[in-house]
N, C-alpha and C positions, 0 to 999 in steps of 0.2 A: 858204737851208739853212747852218747852221754844218757846217761841213770835221765827218767823222768820226775818233774818236778810233783811233788807230792802237791794236791789243792789243799784251800784251805779246812774247804768240809772234812779231807781227811787226817789231818793235821789236829783237830777240834777232835775229831772221834779216837786220837793215839790214846792207850792204853796208860794208866796211874796218869793224864796228863794233869798237871796243879790247874785248877781254876781261879779265873783273872775276872777282878773287877776292873771296871772302868768309873772315871768318875770326870763327869765334863761338867763346869761351870759356867751358868750364862748371863746376860743382862742384855733386853736388846740386843740381842744378836738374830732376828732373824734371815739375816741373808749366810748366815755362815752355819746355821744348827742345823738343819739337813744335812747339807753333805759330811758334818763331821760326824751324825750321828749314823747315819749311810756308813760312815769307813770303818768304825767299830763293832758293828752289828755281829762280829765273829764272837764276840767277848761273850762272858756268860754272865755274866748282868752288866747295867750299865744305868748308873746316878747321875739324872742330871739335877745339880742341886742351881735355881733359878732368884735373881736378886729382883724379882717385884716388873718384871720386865713389862713396860710401856706399852710393848709392840705386838707383831704376832707366837714369838719368842716360845712360848710358851703353848697357845695353840699350835704349832703346828711341829713343838716337842713332843704332846701325844698321839700322835699318828704313828709312831712309832714303842717296841715294845722296852721303855726305859720307866725306870722308877725316877718318879718328879718330886723335888721340895722346893719347897720354898725358904731365903731366908733373908732376913735384913745385910747386907752388902757390909765386910767389916775391913776391907782389904783381901786381897788374893791367899794369902797366908791364911788366915781365919776360917775363911769359907772353905778352903780344900785341909783344912785339918778338920773343920766339922762334916765334913765328911766322910776323911777316911774312918771317920770312926763308927760310920753308919752302913759303909760295904760288908757283905755275906764274908767273903772268900779273902783267902791269905795274901795273896799277892792281886796288885794294883798297879791301874797304869791310869794316870790323871795326863787327858786332852784338852786343851783350850778349844775355847770354840773356833777360834780363829785356825785352827789347825787341823790336819787330815794324818791318818795313817793309812800312807800306801801300802798294796798289797805286799808287798816286798818285806817291808816293815812287820806285817801282821804275821805273817810266815815264819821270818825271824823270830821273833816272839810266840807266838804256841811253838813252834822247835825248840826253843830255849824253857819254856815250862813243861814241855813233853822229856826230855832226858836231862832233868834238874836243873836251877841256876845254883853256882859256885860262889855266889855273892849274895849279898840282903839287896842292893840295887842296881842300876842301870844307867846310866848317859843315854839319852838319844841327841843325835843329831837335828838342828834345823836345816831345809833351806828355803831361805827366806825373798818370799815374796812380795815386790816391792814396785806395786804399779803395774804388774803384767809382766817384770823380767825377776829370775833370781838373780840376788845380788851376790856375787862372789867373792869380795872386798871389803872395800870398807869395816871392819870389825865386825860383819858377822858370818865369814865363813868359816869360822873355829864356832860357829854358837852351838853351844848344847847345854841341855838340862837333866838333869835328875830325874824322870818319870814314871821309868815301871819300878818297882818296889816289894817289898814284903813289909804287910799293913804296921805288923810290930816292929819293924825295925826305920821307921822314917817320921822326922817330924818335920815342918816348919817351923819356924824361927819367929819371932813376934816382932814383925818388923809388915810396917800397910803397903812399900811398895819393896821391890828387888828381896825379895829373900827366896835364897833357896833351898830348898829340901835337903836333910841336914841327914847323912847314913853312916850305919856304924860298921867298920869295915872298908877294903878298898871298892873303889866303884869304877865297874868296867865300861866301856863308850860298846853299844850296837852298832854294826855295820849301817843298816840301814837305818833313815833318818824320813822327820817328820817333812810335809810338806806345811808351812805358815805364811796364809795367807793376813799381813800384817797391814797392807797398807793397799786399800782396794783404791779409794777416790780421798779427797782433801777431805769432802764433810761427812767419810767416814770413819778416818786418822783424827781429825783435829779434838774431837770430844773426850779420846782416851788418850792423846796426847795434851792438851791440859788439866784432865786428870791426875794422872802421872808427874806434871812438874806438882800439882798442888798437895798430893799427897807426901812426893819428894822431900818439901817443903815444911808440911807437918810433922814427917820421922822429923827432920834434921832439927828443928827447935825443939822437941819433943825428947832432941837427944839432948840437948843444952848447946846443939850448935850456935852460930851468928853465922852472917853473912857481909865483908866487908868487902874494896877495891879489890885485891887479888882473885876472891869468889868469882865477884861479876863479870873482868876484866879476864883472867888469864884463865881459872877453869874451863870456860866456850873457848877461848883462843884452844888452848890444849887439845880439849875434845875434836875440834875440827883439826886441827896439825894434824890429830896422831889419828883417825879414820880418812883422813881424806888422800893425807901424803903417808905415811909410816904406814897404817895399814894398809895403802895401794884404792880409798876408795875413787879416784879419777882412771883407773880402770875400769870401772862400772860406768863409764861415759853421766849422760844427763844425771841419768838417774843417782848415782852415785854423790854429785856435787849439790842435788836435793835433799837426800839425804844425811848425809854428812851436817849440811848448813841446815836442818834442822833439829840433828843428834845434838848440834851445839849451840841454837836456839833453846831447844826443852833444858840443858844447862842453864843456860843464862835464866830463864823464869825462875826456875826453879830458885835459884840462888835470888834474882829480885825478889820474888813473893820472902824467905827469908829475911832479907834485909826490911821490907815492910815489916815485918813483924817485928823485929829488933827496935825501928824507929814507935812505932803504936805501945811498944812493952811500956820505951822508956817516958813515952807520954801517961803512961800507967792505966792502957786501956787493956781491960782480959778479953785473952783470945780466944775464939772460936776454934775449934781445930778439929778439922774430920773425928766422926765417933770410931776408939779405937777397941776389940775385944779384950776387957780386962779378965773376961772369966780363965782361971787356972785351968779349968779342963779342956779349953781349946789346945792350951800349948803342952798341957804334959803329953808325955806319951803313954798308948794304953798299956796294961796290964800285961809281963812280959818282952817291951820292949826292953 
């Protein structure tokens, strides 16, 4: 007879289990926030940092046992670093509002915390949902993010977009995965899509980069070729075609915006970029890290 699988409550009650804080960041996530929070109610602390949502996100969040703080948004990395400095427990799990922690992943995390982690941080894979389908190819099949870590050993770098948590030492991969509802509808996805293109262009301009023909033509074409052909996006059917086309278009928008910044700079215009968090405390690891 196979051994009985312990329940979440039994794992939470394990003697000497390391306590865990969960961080969730939100902006206008009324469609996601309730399900996201429900998926982590087994944690010892839930800190939700909202960027002054204008929908019902905050109202819904207050229905749950969370600590709710609000802060102006300077990018995902800045928001998460700020939150890391405000949690109570040594170990942290970061969950985006459009992600869910399935019971199997929760059980794996609790088991790890009960036995004692051997590393300072862990990758968690993501099963990415695109219009109700799990994407198996298109460059998303190998998607993984460092989200479970010791608070004093992890920090995000100063980047507005595409910042990966930096961890001291080796970073193993957990077996179970997040569910990531990245794209439900075009209405939901396009504001985020446009923001990422804008923020990516702003980051590149701030880093001193410029866009020419190769960036405008070859980079989008290469993104489509890589994701749709080399990474077998065509096996995801029409979902894969739409996804890979959108990724290529996002690259084009980013570099088109960067190209425009260059033109305006040569005309003598001052470029108004999105605000970056320049506070050294946001980017500095806490004492002991």
